[in-house]
N, C-alpha and C positions, 0 to 999 in steps of 0.2 A: 592470448586472444581475449581473455576476460578483461585485461587492462585496457586494451584498445577499444573494446565494446563499451566499457564503463566511461572512458574518456569521451568518446563520441556521444554517448547518452548524456553525459554531464553538460557538454557544450550545447547540445541541441534540445534543451528543455528540462533535463534532469535536475539541474540546480534550481531552476525556478519552481518546479513542482515540489522539491524537497523543502524549499523555503516556505512555500504555501502550507505544507503540512506542519512545519515547525511553528509558523505563526498561528495556525489553528490550534495546535497543541498548547501554546502559551495562553491563548484566549480561553480555552477550556479549563486550564489549570488555575484560572483566577477564582473559580468557585470550588468548594470542597466536593460537591457532587460531580463536577466535571473532571476531577483529577484522573480517575481511571481511563476516561476517554481521551484525555490529553496525552497520557502515557502511550496509548495505542497510536496516536498521531505521531509521536516521536519514533516509535518502532517502525511505522510505515515510512517515515521520512528517511530513516537510515537505509531502508531497502530501496526507496526511490533514488537515493543518491548514488548507490553502487549496486545495481540489481544483478549484474552478470556474475556468475559463480556462487550465487546464494540460492537457497531453497526455502520454501515455506512448508513447515511441518506442523501437524497437529500434536498438541501435548497430551500425554496420557492423563496427567493430573490437571485437567483444564479448568476445574472450578465448578463443574456440574451445572446446577440450575442457575447460579449467579452469572456464569458465562453466557448461558443461553438467554437470560433476561437482558444482559448488557448487549449481546449481539442483536437482539430484537430492537432494543432502543436505538442502537447504532444504525441499523438498516432503516428505521423509520425517520431518523433525523439527518440523513445525508449519505449513509453508506451505499444505498441503492444508486443514488445519483453518481457518486464517485466511481463505483464499479462500472456503471454504464459508460462513463466517459473513458475509462481505461479500455473497455471492450470496443468502443467505437474507434479509438485510436489504433487498437490492435488490428481490427479489421481493415482499416485504411492502410496501415503499414504492411499487412499481409499481401496486398495487391502487388507490390513490387518485390522482386527477388531479394534485393539488398535490404529491404525492410523486415524480412521474416524474423531474424534474431531479435529485433526490437519489438516486433509484434508479440513474440513469446514472452518477453519481459512484461509487456502491458497486460497479458492474460494472467501472469503470475501476480501482478499488482492488483488486478481485479479480484482475484481470489481472496487476498488478505484485506483489501479495502471493503469487501462485502461483509465479512465476519472476522474481525481481527482478534477477538477474545478467544483464548484457547489455542492460539497458533503462535509459533515462534519462528524466527529467521535463523537458519543455520548456514 
């Protein structure tokens, strides 16, 4: 079932969203300061590409204050907007019965796109 869900997701917007995250990651990696943020974009892009069957978990060795600082910078520079877009799409998809599994994936993506530092995809 995960394969079919991922295939439908990929066809109907997952590929375009993943390419957007990859492009943003490359742009962020052009500067030394942006490399950690670009790496988080690549991590999110991998999840956006194949979200079914994966989980977002918090790391026990998250990096402490540095992860907190980077998450605050992330939220202020676009993380809040990105998470809001995923939540809006999740609510719209939750209206239909067939869209509920895809809505759950958007809510999972909202979680990691709001605060990606200190989280990993399993």
